[in-house]
PDB file of N, CA, C and O in Angstrom:
ATOM      1  N   UNK A   1     -64.080 178.969  14.053  1.00  0.00           N
ATOM      2  CA  UNK A   1     -63.052 179.181  15.033  1.00  0.00           C
ATOM      3  C   UNK A   1     -63.431 180.335  15.973  1.00  0.00           C
ATOM      4  O   UNK A   1     -63.174 180.272  17.175  1.00  0.00           O
ATOM      5  N   UNK A   2     -64.038 181.378  15.419  1.00  0.00           N
ATOM      6  CA  UNK A   2     -64.469 182.498  16.275  1.00  0.00           C
ATOM      7  C   UNK A   2     -65.496 182.036  17.305  1.00  0.00           C
ATOM      8  O   UNK A   2     -65.475 182.457  18.461  1.00  0.00           O
ATOM      9  N   UNK A   3     -66.389 181.167  16.858  1.00  0.00           N
ATOM     10  CA  UNK A   3     -67.409 180.648  17.762  1.00  0.00           C
ATOM     11  C   UNK A   3     -66.756 179.876  18.900  1.00  0.00           C
ATOM     12  O   UNK A   3     -67.153 180.010  20.058  1.00  0.00           O
ATOM     13  N   UNK A   4     -65.748 179.064  18.567  1.00  0.00           N
ATOM     14  CA  UNK A   4     -65.014 178.309  19.593  1.00  0.00           C
ATOM     15  C   UNK A   4     -64.417 179.275  20.608  1.00  0.00           C
ATOM     16  O   UNK A   4     -64.553 179.072  21.814  1.00  0.00           O
ATOM     17  N   UNK A   5     -63.764 180.313  20.134  1.00  0.00           N
ATOM     18  CA  UNK A   5     -63.136 181.287  21.025  1.00  0.00           C
ATOM     19  C   UNK A   5     -64.176 181.931  21.935  1.00  0.00           C
ATOM     20  O   UNK A   5     -63.929 182.139  23.123  1.00  0.00           O
ATOM     21  N   UNK A   6     -65.329 182.242  21.375  1.00  0.00           N
ATOM     22  CA  UNK A   6     -66.404 182.861  22.168  1.00  0.00           C
ATOM     23  C   UNK A   6     -66.879 181.926  23.279  1.00  0.00           C
ATOM     24  O   UNK A   6     -66.963 182.331  24.439  1.00  0.00           O
ATOM     25  N   UNK A   7     -67.186 180.694  22.931  1.00  0.00           N
ATOM     26  CA  UNK A   7     -67.765 179.775  23.906  1.00  0.00           C
ATOM     27  C   UNK A   7     -66.741 179.169  24.863  1.00  0.00           C
ATOM     28  O   UNK A   7     -67.116 178.699  25.937  1.00  0.00           O
ATOM     29  N   UNK A   8     -65.464 179.169  24.502  1.00  0.00           N
ATOM     30  CA  UNK A   8     -64.455 178.588  25.383  1.00  0.00           C
ATOM     31  C   UNK A   8     -63.850 179.613  26.334  1.00  0.00           C
ATOM     32  O   UNK A   8     -63.128 179.243  27.259  1.00  0.00           O
ATOM     33  N   UNK A   9     -64.132 180.882  26.121  1.00  0.00           N
ATOM     34  CA  UNK A   9     -63.557 181.938  26.954  1.00  0.00           C
ATOM     35  C   UNK A   9     -63.915 181.752  28.425  1.00  0.00           C
ATOM     36  O   UNK A   9     -65.086 181.645  28.790  1.00  0.00           O
ATOM     37  N   UNK A  10     -62.886 181.718  29.252  1.00  0.00           N
ATOM     38  CA  UNK A  10     -63.092 181.651  30.691  1.00  0.00           C
ATOM     39  C   UNK A  10     -63.372 180.279  31.261  1.00  0.00           C
ATOM     40  O   UNK A  10     -63.558 180.149  32.471  1.00  0.00           O
ATOM     41  N   UNK A  11     -63.409 179.251  30.430  1.00  0.00           N
ATOM     42  CA  UNK A  11     -63.691 177.904  30.926  1.00  0.00           C
ATOM     43  C   UNK A  11     -62.391 177.179  31.287  1.00  0.00           C
ATOM     44  O   UNK A  11     -61.374 177.349  30.614  1.00  0.00           O
ATOM     45  N   UNK A  12     -62.428 176.376  32.345  1.00  0.00           N
ATOM     46  CA  UNK A  12     -61.239 175.590  32.687  1.00  0.00           C
ATOM     47  C   UNK A  12     -61.002 174.504  31.632  1.00  0.00           C
ATOM     48  O   UNK A  12     -61.926 174.115  30.917  1.00  0.00           O
ATOM     49  N   UNK A  13     -59.772 174.023  31.541  1.00  0.00           N
ATOM     50  CA  UNK A  13     -59.402 173.039  30.519  1.00  0.00           C
ATOM     51  C   UNK A  13     -60.129 171.705  30.704  1.00  0.00           C
ATOM     52  O   UNK A  13     -60.432 171.031  29.720  1.00  0.00           O
ATOM     53  N   UNK A  14     -60.408 171.318  31.936  1.00  0.00           N
ATOM     54  CA  UNK A  14     -61.097 170.046  32.197  1.00  0.00           C
ATOM     55  C   UNK A  14     -62.504 170.100  31.613  1.00  0.00           C
ATOM     56  O   UNK A  14     -63.256 171.037  31.879  1.00  0.00           O
ATOM     57  N   UNK A  15     -62.848 169.118  30.834  1.00  0.00           N
ATOM     58  CA  UNK A  15     -64.174 169.004  30.206  1.00  0.00           C
ATOM     59  C   UNK A  15     -64.502 170.191  29.306  1.00  0.00           C
ATOM     60  O   UNK A  15     -65.669 170.547  29.146  1.00  0.00           O
ATOM     61  N   UNK A  16     -63.485 170.799  28.725  1.00  0.00           N
ATOM     62  CA  UNK A  16     -63.701 172.000  27.925  1.00  0.00           C
ATOM     63  C   UNK A  16     -64.641 171.753  26.757  1.00  0.00           C
ATOM     64  O   UNK A  16     -65.562 172.538  26.532  1.00  0.00           O
ATOM     65  N   UNK A  17     -64.428 170.680  26.013  1.00  0.00           N
ATOM     66  CA  UNK A  17     -65.270 170.409  24.847  1.00  0.00           C
ATOM     67  C   UNK A  17     -66.738 170.288  25.240  1.00  0.00           C
ATOM     68  O   UNK A  17     -67.613 170.852  24.583  1.00  0.00           O
ATOM     69  N   UNK A  18     -67.001 169.555  26.305  1.00  0.00           N
ATOM     70  CA  UNK A  18     -68.374 169.373  26.758  1.00  0.00           C
ATOM     71  C   UNK A  18     -68.986 170.692  27.217  1.00  0.00           C
ATOM     72  O   UNK A  18     -70.134 170.994  26.891  1.00  0.00           O
ATOM     73  N   UNK A  19     -68.233 171.460  27.959  1.00  0.00           N
ATOM     74  CA  UNK A  19     -68.754 172.744  28.453  1.00  0.00           C
ATOM     75  C   UNK A  19     -69.030 173.725  27.321  1.00  0.00           C
ATOM     76  O   UNK A  19     -70.026 174.448  27.337  1.00  0.00           O
ATOM     77  N   UNK A  20     -68.131 173.739  26.337  1.00  0.00           N
ATOM     78  CA  UNK A  20     -68.334 174.609  25.172  1.00  0.00           C
ATOM     79  C   UNK A  20     -69.600 174.189  24.437  1.00  0.00           C
ATOM     80  O   UNK A  20     -70.419 175.033  24.071  1.00  0.00           O
ATOM     81  N   UNK A  21     -69.759 172.898  24.223  1.00  0.00           N
ATOM     82  CA  UNK A  21     -70.955 172.401  23.532  1.00  0.00           C
ATOM     83  C   UNK A  21     -72.223 172.751  24.312  1.00  0.00           C
ATOM     84  O   UNK A  21     -73.223 173.154  23.718  1.00  0.00           O
ATOM     85  N   UNK A  22     -72.188 172.601  25.630  1.00  0.00           N
ATOM     86  CA  UNK A  22     -73.353 172.933  26.448  1.00  0.00           C
ATOM     87  C   UNK A  22     -73.704 174.408  26.329  1.00  0.00           C
ATOM     88  O   UNK A  22     -74.875 174.759  26.181  1.00  0.00           O
ATOM     89  N   UNK A  23     -72.704 175.270  26.392  1.00  0.00           N
ATOM     90  CA  UNK A  23     -72.950 176.709  26.266  1.00  0.00           C
ATOM     91  C   UNK A  23     -73.591 177.042  24.922  1.00  0.00           C
ATOM     92  O   UNK A  23     -74.574 177.780  24.851  1.00  0.00           O
ATOM     93  N   UNK A  24     -73.017 176.486  23.866  1.00  0.00           N
ATOM     94  CA  UNK A  24     -73.520 176.788  22.523  1.00  0.00           C
ATOM     95  C   UNK A  24     -74.946 176.273  22.329  1.00  0.00           C
ATOM     96  O   UNK A  24     -75.785 176.971  21.760  1.00  0.00           O
ATOM     97  N   UNK A  25     -75.220 175.069  22.794  1.00  0.00           N
ATOM     98  CA  UNK A  25     -76.586 174.532  22.694  1.00  0.00           C
ATOM     99  C   UNK A  25     -77.565 175.371  23.502  1.00  0.00           C
ATOM    100  O   UNK A  25     -78.681 175.640  23.056  1.00  0.00           O
ATOM    101  N   UNK A  26     -77.145 175.777  24.684  1.00  0.00           N
ATOM    102  CA  UNK A  26     -77.997 176.609  25.537  1.00  0.00           C
ATOM    103  C   UNK A  26     -78.321 177.935  24.851  1.00  0.00           C
ATOM    104  O   UNK A  26     -79.395 178.500  25.059  1.00  0.00           O
ATOM    105  N   UNK A  27     -77.387 178.431  24.031  1.00  0.00           N
ATOM    106  CA  UNK A  27     -77.612 179.684  23.307  1.00  0.00           C
ATOM    107  C   UNK A  27     -78.390 179.498  22.017  1.00  0.00           C
ATOM    108  O   UNK A  27     -78.642 180.464  21.297  1.00  0.00           O
ATOM    109  N   UNK A  28     -78.773 178.256  21.719  1.00  0.00           N
ATOM    110  CA  UNK A  28     -79.616 178.014  20.560  1.00  0.00           C
ATOM    111  C   UNK A  28     -78.900 177.548  19.305  1.00  0.00           C
ATOM    112  O   UNK A  28     -79.526 177.438  18.251  1.00  0.00           O
ATOM    113  N   UNK A  29     -77.607 177.270  19.388  1.00  0.00           N
ATOM    114  CA  UNK A  29     -76.902 176.721  18.224  1.00  0.00           C
ATOM    115  C   UNK A  29     -77.408 175.307  17.952  1.00  0.00           C
ATOM    116  O   UNK A  29     -77.765 174.580  18.879  1.00  0.00           O
ATOM    117  N   UNK A  30     -77.436 174.929  16.702  1.00  0.00           N
ATOM    118  CA  UNK A  30     -77.877 173.582  16.348  1.00  0.00           C
ATOM    119  C   UNK A  30     -76.769 172.577  16.652  1.00  0.00           C
ATOM    120  O   UNK A  30     -75.604 172.944  16.805  1.00  0.00           O
ATOM    121  N   UNK A  31     -77.153 171.307  16.737  1.00  0.00           N
ATOM    122  CA  UNK A  31     -76.172 170.249  16.983  1.00  0.00           C
ATOM    123  C   UNK A  31     -75.119 170.230  15.880  1.00  0.00           C
ATOM    124  O   UNK A  31     -73.936 170.032  16.156  1.00  0.00           O
ATOM    125  N   UNK A  32     -75.538 170.435  14.642  1.00  0.00           N
ATOM    126  CA  UNK A  32     -74.599 170.449  13.519  1.00  0.00           C
ATOM    127  C   UNK A  32     -73.608 171.605  13.657  1.00  0.00           C
ATOM    128  O   UNK A  32     -72.412 171.425  13.429  1.00  0.00           O
ATOM    129  N   UNK A  33     -74.093 172.779  14.025  1.00  0.00           N
ATOM    130  CA  UNK A  33     -73.212 173.936  14.209  1.00  0.00           C
ATOM    131  C   UNK A  33     -72.193 173.677  15.320  1.00  0.00           C
ATOM    132  O   UNK A  33     -71.019 174.024  15.189  1.00  0.00           O
ATOM    133  N   UNK A  34     -72.648 173.072  16.402  1.00  0.00           N
ATOM    134  CA  UNK A  34     -71.760 172.801  17.530  1.00  0.00           C
ATOM    135  C   UNK A  34     -70.720 171.750  17.142  1.00  0.00           C
ATOM    136  O   UNK A  34     -69.549 171.874  17.502  1.00  0.00           O
ATOM    137  N   UNK A  35     -71.139 170.722  16.417  1.00  0.00           N
ATOM    138  CA  UNK A  35     -70.193 169.708  15.963  1.00  0.00           C
ATOM    139  C   UNK A  35     -69.120 170.337  15.087  1.00  0.00           C
ATOM    140  O   UNK A  35     -67.933 170.067  15.274  1.00  0.00           O
ATOM    141  N   UNK A  36     -69.517 171.167  14.138  1.00  0.00           N
ATOM    142  CA  UNK A  36     -68.560 171.840  13.269  1.00  0.00           C
ATOM    143  C   UNK A  36     -67.639 172.771  14.055  1.00  0.00           C
ATOM    144  O   UNK A  36     -66.454 172.888  13.743  1.00  0.00           O
ATOM    145  N   UNK A  37     -68.183 173.429  15.068  1.00  0.00           N
ATOM    146  CA  UNK A  37     -67.374 174.305  15.908  1.00  0.00           C
ATOM    147  C   UNK A  37     -66.312 173.495  16.651  1.00  0.00           C
ATOM    148  O   UNK A  37     -65.161 173.921  16.747  1.00  0.00           O
ATOM    149  N   UNK A  38     -66.692 172.338  17.171  1.00  0.00           N
ATOM    150  CA  UNK A  38     -65.725 171.486  17.863  1.00  0.00           C
ATOM    151  C   UNK A  38     -64.645 171.002  16.900  1.00  0.00           C
ATOM    152  O   UNK A  38     -63.464 170.984  17.249  1.00  0.00           O
ATOM    153  N   UNK A  39     -65.038 170.618  15.711  1.00  0.00           N
ATOM    154  CA  UNK A  39     -64.062 170.169  14.711  1.00  0.00           C
ATOM    155  C   UNK A  39     -63.076 171.304  14.402  1.00  0.00           C
ATOM    156  O   UNK A  39     -61.882 171.058  14.236  1.00  0.00           O
ATOM    157  N   UNK A  40     -63.568 172.525  14.326  1.00  0.00           N
ATOM    158  CA  UNK A  40     -62.711 173.662  13.985  1.00  0.00           C
ATOM    159  C   UNK A  40     -61.836 174.127  15.150  1.00  0.00           C
ATOM    160  O   UNK A  40     -60.708 174.572  14.936  1.00  0.00           O
ATOM    161  N   UNK A  41     -62.346 174.028  16.375  1.00  0.00           N
ATOM    162  CA  UNK A  41     -61.643 174.680  17.476  1.00  0.00           C
ATOM    163  C   UNK A  41     -61.076 173.815  18.571  1.00  0.00           C
ATOM    164  O   UNK A  41     -60.197 174.260  19.309  1.00  0.00           O
ATOM    165  N   UNK A  42     -61.545 172.605  18.698  1.00  0.00           N
ATOM    166  CA  UNK A  42     -61.135 171.768  19.823  1.00  0.00           C
ATOM    167  C   UNK A  42     -59.752 171.155  19.617  1.00  0.00           C
ATOM    168  O   UNK A  42     -59.489 170.514  18.599  1.00  0.00           O
ATOM    169  N   UNK A  43     -58.890 171.357  20.579  1.00  0.00           N
ATOM    170  CA  UNK A  43     -57.560 170.741  20.558  1.00  0.00           C
ATOM    171  C   UNK A  43     -57.673 169.222  20.621  1.00  0.00           C
ATOM    172  O   UNK A  43     -56.915 168.513  19.958  1.00  0.00           O
ATOM    173  N   UNK A  44     -58.604 168.728  21.405  1.00  0.00           N
ATOM    174  CA  UNK A  44     -58.811 167.280  21.527  1.00  0.00           C
ATOM    175  C   UNK A  44     -59.213 166.678  20.187  1.00  0.00           C
ATOM    176  O   UNK A  44     -58.685 165.643  19.781  1.00  0.00           O
ATOM    177  N   UNK A  45     -60.139 167.322  19.511  1.00  0.00           N
ATOM    178  CA  UNK A  45     -60.573 166.830  18.204  1.00  0.00           C
ATOM    179  C   UNK A  45     -59.400 166.860  17.225  1.00  0.00           C
ATOM    180  O   UNK A  45     -59.232 165.936  16.429  1.00  0.00           O
ATOM    181  N   UNK A  46     -58.599 167.907  17.280  1.00  0.00           N
ATOM    182  CA  UNK A  46     -57.429 168.002  16.406  1.00  0.00           C
ATOM    183  C   UNK A  46     -56.441 166.866  16.659  1.00  0.00           C
ATOM    184  O   UNK A  46     -55.893 166.286  15.721  1.00  0.00           O
ATOM    185  N   UNK A  47     -56.220 166.557  17.935  1.00  0.00           N
ATOM    186  CA  UNK A  47     -55.312 165.457  18.275  1.00  0.00           C
ATOM    187  C   UNK A  47     -55.843 164.113  17.776  1.00  0.00           C
ATOM    188  O   UNK A  47     -55.090 163.293  17.252  1.00  0.00           O
ATOM    189  N   UNK A  48     -57.136 163.901  17.944  1.00  0.00           N
ATOM    190  CA  UNK A  48     -57.754 162.662  17.446  1.00  0.00           C
ATOM    191  C   UNK A  48     -57.612 162.592  15.929  1.00  0.00           C
ATOM    192  O   UNK A  48     -57.308 161.536  15.375  1.00  0.00           O
ATOM    193  N   UNK A  49     -57.831 163.707  15.272  1.00  0.00           N
ATOM    194  CA  UNK A  49     -57.694 163.757  13.814  1.00  0.00           C
ATOM    195  C   UNK A  49     -56.274 163.370  13.400  1.00  0.00           C
ATOM    196  O   UNK A  49     -56.085 162.573  12.481  1.00  0.00           O
ATOM    197  N   UNK A  50     -55.278 163.939  14.084  1.00  0.00           N
ATOM    198  CA  UNK A  50     -53.879 163.667  13.749  1.00  0.00           C
ATOM    199  C   UNK A  50     -53.485 162.215  14.000  1.00  0.00           C
ATOM    200  O   UNK A  50     -52.718 161.635  13.230  1.00  0.00           O
ATOM    201  N   UNK A  51     -54.002 161.633  15.066  1.00  0.00           N
ATOM    202  CA  UNK A  51     -53.588 160.283  15.455  1.00  0.00           C
ATOM    203  C   UNK A  51     -54.466 159.176  14.876  1.00  0.00           C
ATOM    204  O   UNK A  51     -53.972 158.091  14.566  1.00  0.00           O
ATOM    205  N   UNK A  52     -55.775 159.446  14.727  1.00  0.00           N
ATOM    206  CA  UNK A  52     -56.698 158.374  14.334  1.00  0.00           C
ATOM    207  C   UNK A  52     -57.442 158.642  13.039  1.00  0.00           C
ATOM    208  O   UNK A  52     -58.001 157.721  12.445  1.00  0.00           O
ATOM    209  N   UNK A  53     -57.458 159.874  12.599  1.00  0.00           N
ATOM    210  CA  UNK A  53     -58.101 160.183  11.330  1.00  0.00           C
ATOM    211  C   UNK A  53     -59.369 161.009  11.458  1.00  0.00           C
ATOM    212  O   UNK A  53     -59.888 161.250  12.548  1.00  0.00           O
ATOM    213  N   UNK A  54     -59.838 161.426  10.306  1.00  0.00           N
ATOM    214  CA  UNK A  54     -60.995 162.321  10.203  1.00  0.00           C
ATOM    215  C   UNK A  54     -62.272 161.698  10.773  1.00  0.00           C
ATOM    216  O   UNK A  54     -62.999 162.335  11.535  1.00  0.00           O
ATOM    217  N   UNK A  55     -62.528 160.467  10.398  1.00  0.00           N
ATOM    218  CA  UNK A  55     -63.773 159.807  10.807  1.00  0.00           C
ATOM    219  C   UNK A  55     -63.890 159.742  12.335  1.00  0.00           C
ATOM    220  O   UNK A  55     -64.952 160.028  12.888  1.00  0.00           O
ATOM    221  N   UNK A  56     -62.821 159.375  13.001  1.00  0.00           N
ATOM    222  CA  UNK A  56     -62.833 159.271  14.464  1.00  0.00           C
ATOM    223  C   UNK A  56     -62.960 160.635  15.131  1.00  0.00           C
ATOM    224  O   UNK A  56     -63.624 160.773  16.158  1.00  0.00           O
ATOM    225  N   UNK A  57     -62.318 161.642  14.537  1.00  0.00           N
ATOM    226  CA  UNK A  57     -62.404 162.997  15.088  1.00  0.00           C
ATOM    227  C   UNK A  57     -63.832 163.525  15.020  1.00  0.00           C
ATOM    228  O   UNK A  57     -64.337 164.105  15.981  1.00  0.00           O
ATOM    229  N   UNK A  58     -64.473 163.318  13.880  1.00  0.00           N
ATOM    230  CA  UNK A  58     -65.862 163.766  13.719  1.00  0.00           C
ATOM    231  C   UNK A  58     -66.785 162.967  14.635  1.00  0.00           C
ATOM    232  O   UNK A  58     -67.723 163.522  15.207  1.00  0.00           O
ATOM    233  N   UNK A  59     -66.526 161.684  14.776  1.00  0.00           N
ATOM    234  CA  UNK A  59     -67.340 160.847  15.669  1.00  0.00           C
ATOM    235  C   UNK A  59     -67.217 161.333  17.113  1.00  0.00           C
ATOM    236  O   UNK A  59     -68.211 161.364  17.839  1.00  0.00           O
ATOM    237  N   UNK A  60     -66.011 161.712  17.536  1.00  0.00           N
ATOM    238  CA  UNK A  60     -65.817 162.225  18.891  1.00  0.00           C
ATOM    239  C   UNK A  60     -66.584 163.531  19.090  1.00  0.00           C
ATOM    240  O   UNK A  60     -67.270 163.707  20.097  1.00  0.00           O
ATOM    241  N   UNK A  61     -66.466 164.441  18.130  1.00  0.00           N
ATOM    242  CA  UNK A  61     -67.180 165.719  18.229  1.00  0.00           C
ATOM    243  C   UNK A  61     -68.683 165.486  18.291  1.00  0.00           C
ATOM    244  O   UNK A  61     -69.381 166.131  19.073  1.00  0.00           O
ATOM    245  N   UNK A  62     -69.182 164.575  17.476  1.00  0.00           N
ATOM    246  CA  UNK A  62     -70.616 164.255  17.480  1.00  0.00           C
ATOM    247  C   UNK A  62     -71.029 163.663  18.838  1.00  0.00           C
ATOM    248  O   UNK A  62     -72.097 163.980  19.362  1.00  0.00           O
ATOM    249  N   UNK A  63     -70.180 162.809  19.394  1.00  0.00           N
ATOM    250  CA  UNK A  63     -70.468 162.218  20.702  1.00  0.00           C
ATOM    251  C   UNK A  63     -70.553 163.297  21.786  1.00  0.00           C
ATOM    252  O   UNK A  63     -71.456 163.268  22.621  1.00  0.00           O
ATOM    253  N   UNK A  64     -69.628 164.233  21.773  1.00  0.00           N
ATOM    254  CA  UNK A  64     -69.644 165.322  22.758  1.00  0.00           C
ATOM    255  C   UNK A  64     -70.945 166.115  22.641  1.00  0.00           C
ATOM    256  O   UNK A  64     -71.551 166.467  23.653  1.00  0.00           O
ATOM    257  N   UNK A  65     -71.369 166.393  21.423  1.00  0.00           N
ATOM    258  CA  UNK A  65     -72.618 167.139  21.219  1.00  0.00           C
ATOM    259  C   UNK A  65     -73.811 166.335  21.719  1.00  0.00           C
ATOM    260  O   UNK A  65     -74.731 166.893  22.316  1.00  0.00           O
ATOM    261  N   UNK A  66     -73.800 165.037  21.479  1.00  0.00           N
ATOM    262  CA  UNK A  66     -74.886 164.176  21.949  1.00  0.00           C
ATOM    263  C   UNK A  66     -74.968 164.204  23.474  1.00  0.00           C
ATOM    264  O   UNK A  66     -76.054 164.348  24.036  1.00  0.00           O
ATOM    265  N   UNK A  67     -73.837 164.069  24.135  1.00  0.00           N
ATOM    266  CA  UNK A  67     -73.803 164.102  25.603  1.00  0.00           C
ATOM    267  C   UNK A  67     -74.244 165.473  26.114  1.00  0.00           C
ATOM    268  O   UNK A  67     -75.020 165.564  27.066  1.00  0.00           O
ATOM    269  N   UNK A  68     -73.757 166.518  25.494  1.00  0.00           N
ATOM    270  CA  UNK A  68     -74.137 167.870  25.899  1.00  0.00           C
ATOM    271  C   UNK A  68     -75.627 168.094  25.697  1.00  0.00           C
ATOM    272  O   UNK A  68     -76.278 168.736  26.521  1.00  0.00           O
ATOM    273  N   UNK A  69     -76.160 167.575  24.618  1.00  0.00           N
ATOM    274  CA  UNK A  69     -77.587 167.712  24.331  1.00  0.00           C
ATOM    275  C   UNK A  69     -78.421 166.954  25.357  1.00  0.00           C
ATOM    276  O   UNK A  69     -79.476 167.433  25.774  1.00  0.00           O
ATOM    277  N   UNK A  70     -77.958 165.775  25.767  1.00  0.00           N
ATOM    278  CA  UNK A  70     -78.659 165.013  26.808  1.00  0.00           C
ATOM    279  C   UNK A  70     -78.655 165.786  28.119  1.00  0.00           C
ATOM    280  O   UNK A  70     -79.679 165.884  28.794  1.00  0.00           O
ATOM    281  N   UNK A  71     -77.504 166.330  28.474  1.00  0.00           N
ATOM    282  CA  UNK A  71     -77.404 167.121  29.708  1.00  0.00           C
ATOM    283  C   UNK A  71     -78.264 168.368  29.621  1.00  0.00           C
ATOM    284  O   UNK A  71     -78.921 168.744  30.591  1.00  0.00           O
ATOM    285  N   UNK A  72     -78.261 169.011  28.460  1.00  0.00           N
ATOM    286  CA  UNK A  72     -79.061 170.222  28.254  1.00  0.00           C
ATOM    287  C   UNK A  72     -80.545 169.906  28.373  1.00  0.00           C
ATOM    288  O   UNK A  72     -81.286 170.642  29.024  1.00  0.00           O
ATOM    289  N   UNK A  73     -80.979 168.822  27.754  1.00  0.00           N
ATOM    290  CA  UNK A  73     -82.388 168.424  27.794  1.00  0.00           C
ATOM    291  C   UNK A  73     -82.819 168.045  29.197  1.00  0.00           C
ATOM    292  O   UNK A  73     -83.887 168.458  29.647  1.00  0.00           O
ATOM    293  N   UNK A  74     -82.004 167.263  29.897  1.00  0.00           N
ATOM    294  CA  UNK A  74     -82.394 166.845  31.249  1.00  0.00           C
ATOM    295  C   UNK A  74     -82.388 168.013  32.221  1.00  0.00           C
ATOM    296  O   UNK A  74     -83.218 168.053  33.130  1.00  0.00           O
ATOM    297  N   UNK A  75     -81.475 168.966  32.055  1.00  0.00           N
ATOM    298  CA  UNK A  75     -81.485 170.115  32.961  1.00  0.00           C
ATOM    299  C   UNK A  75     -82.677 171.013  32.680  1.00  0.00           C
ATOM    300  O   UNK A  75     -83.211 171.630  33.602  1.00  0.00           O
ATOM    301  N   UNK A  76     -83.106 171.101  31.432  1.00  0.00           N
ATOM    302  CA  UNK A  76     -84.294 171.879  31.084  1.00  0.00           C
ATOM    303  C   UNK A  76     -85.530 171.238  31.695  1.00  0.00           C
ATOM    304  O   UNK A  76     -86.378 171.936  32.251  1.00  0.00           O
ATOM    305  N   UNK A  77     -85.641 169.922  31.600  1.00  0.00           N
ATOM    306  CA  UNK A  77     -86.777 169.212  32.187  1.00  0.00           C
ATOM    307  C   UNK A  77     -86.774 169.397  33.696  1.00  0.00           C
ATOM    308  O   UNK A  77     -87.825 169.636  34.290  1.00  0.00           O
ATOM    309  N   UNK A  78     -85.612 169.291  34.325  1.00  0.00           N
ATOM    310  CA  UNK A  78     -85.510 169.470  35.769  1.00  0.00           C
ATOM    311  C   UNK A  78     -85.953 170.864  36.167  1.00  0.00           C
ATOM    312  O   UNK A  78     -86.667 171.025  37.157  1.00  0.00           O
ATOM    313  N   UNK A  79     -85.540 171.882  35.410  1.00  0.00           N
ATOM    314  CA  UNK A  79     -85.936 173.257  35.721  1.00  0.00           C
ATOM    315  C   UNK A  79     -87.446 173.409  35.602  1.00  0.00           C
ATOM    316  O   UNK A  79     -88.070 174.054  36.446  1.00  0.00           O
ATOM    317  N   UNK A  80     -88.038 172.829  34.573  1.00  0.00           N
ATOM    318  CA  UNK A  80     -89.489 172.921  34.391  1.00  0.00           C
ATOM    319  C   UNK A  80     -90.212 172.227  35.557  1.00  0.00           C
ATOM    320  O   UNK A  80     -91.211 172.742  36.058  1.00  0.00           O
ATOM    321  N   UNK A  81     -89.717 171.079  35.980  1.00  0.00           N
ATOM    322  CA  UNK A  81     -90.338 170.371  37.089  1.00  0.00           C
ATOM    323  C   UNK A  81     -90.213 171.183  38.370  1.00  0.00           C
ATOM    324  O   UNK A  81     -91.155 171.247  39.160  1.00  0.00           O
ATOM    325  N   UNK A  82     -89.065 171.798  38.578  1.00  0.00           N
ATOM    326  CA  UNK A  82     -88.853 172.549  39.813  1.00  0.00           C
ATOM    327  C   UNK A  82     -89.682 173.824  39.850  1.00  0.00           C
ATOM    328  O   UNK A  82     -89.888 174.387  40.926  1.00  0.00           O
ATOM    329  N   UNK A  83     -90.156 174.289  38.716  1.00  0.00           N
ATOM    330  CA  UNK A  83     -90.981 175.471  38.675  1.00  0.00           C
ATOM    331  C   UNK A  83     -92.469 175.139  38.555  1.00  0.00           C
ATOM    332  O   UNK A  83     -93.289 176.014  38.276  1.00  0.00           O
ATOM    333  N   UNK A  84     -92.803 173.878  38.767  1.00  0.00           N
ATOM    334  CA  UNK A  84     -94.202 173.479  38.729  1.00  0.00           C
ATOM    335  C   UNK A  84     -94.793 173.472  37.347  1.00  0.00           C
ATOM    336  O   UNK A  84     -96.004 173.626  37.193  1.00  0.00           O
ATOM    337  N   UNK A  85     -93.964 173.296  36.329  1.00  0.00           N
ATOM    338  CA  UNK A  85     -94.456 173.310  34.960  1.00  0.00           C
ATOM    339  C   UNK A  85     -94.665 171.917  34.413  1.00  0.00           C
ATOM    340  O   UNK A  85     -94.761 171.732  33.200  1.00  0.00           O
ATOM    341  N   UNK A  86     -94.736 170.954  35.278  1.00  0.00           N
ATOM    342  CA  UNK A  86     -94.913 169.572  34.850  1.00  0.00           C
ATOM    343  C   UNK A  86     -96.325 169.394  34.292  1.00  0.00           C
ATOM    344  O   UNK A  86     -97.293 169.912  34.850  1.00  0.00           O
ATOM    345  N   UNK A  87     -96.427 168.679  33.219  1.00  0.00           N
ATOM    346  CA  UNK A  87     -97.717 168.396  32.601  1.00  0.00           C
ATOM    347  C   UNK A  87     -98.285 167.147  33.239  1.00  0.00           C
ATOM    348  O   UNK A  87     -97.618 166.113  33.294  1.00  0.00           O
ATOM    349  N   UNK A  88     -99.498 167.235  33.716  1.00  0.00           N
ATOM    350  CA  UNK A  88    -100.094 166.062  34.361  1.00  0.00           C
ATOM    351  C   UNK A  88    -100.985 165.342  33.372  1.00  0.00           C
ATOM    352  O   UNK A  88    -101.444 165.917  32.385  1.00  0.00           O
ATOM    353  N   UNK A  89    -101.222 164.055  33.660  1.00  0.00           N
ATOM    354  CA  UNK A  89    -102.055 163.224  32.789  1.00  0.00           C
ATOM    355  C   UNK A  89    -103.523 163.543  32.938  1.00  0.00           C
ATOM    356  O   UNK A  89    -104.359 162.932  32.273  1.00  0.00           O
TER     357      UNK A  89
END
């Protein structure tokens, strides 16, 4: 929960889960740590848990981490390309 509070501070409510996951991944947290953080702190995950159950809530948190990881990876590749760090054949 403390981790959630740290990473969610100052972020707008729109896309909060995704932004929190992106911040945490960028800081080096593992996908598992970020998923657990979302389960502990995300209001959206809590609502899914209450309405649809544990399995769906965890699946949603995992999906958010997957999307955040894809965005994190593609932005890292883009930064490397823009700095001339592309590996040639």
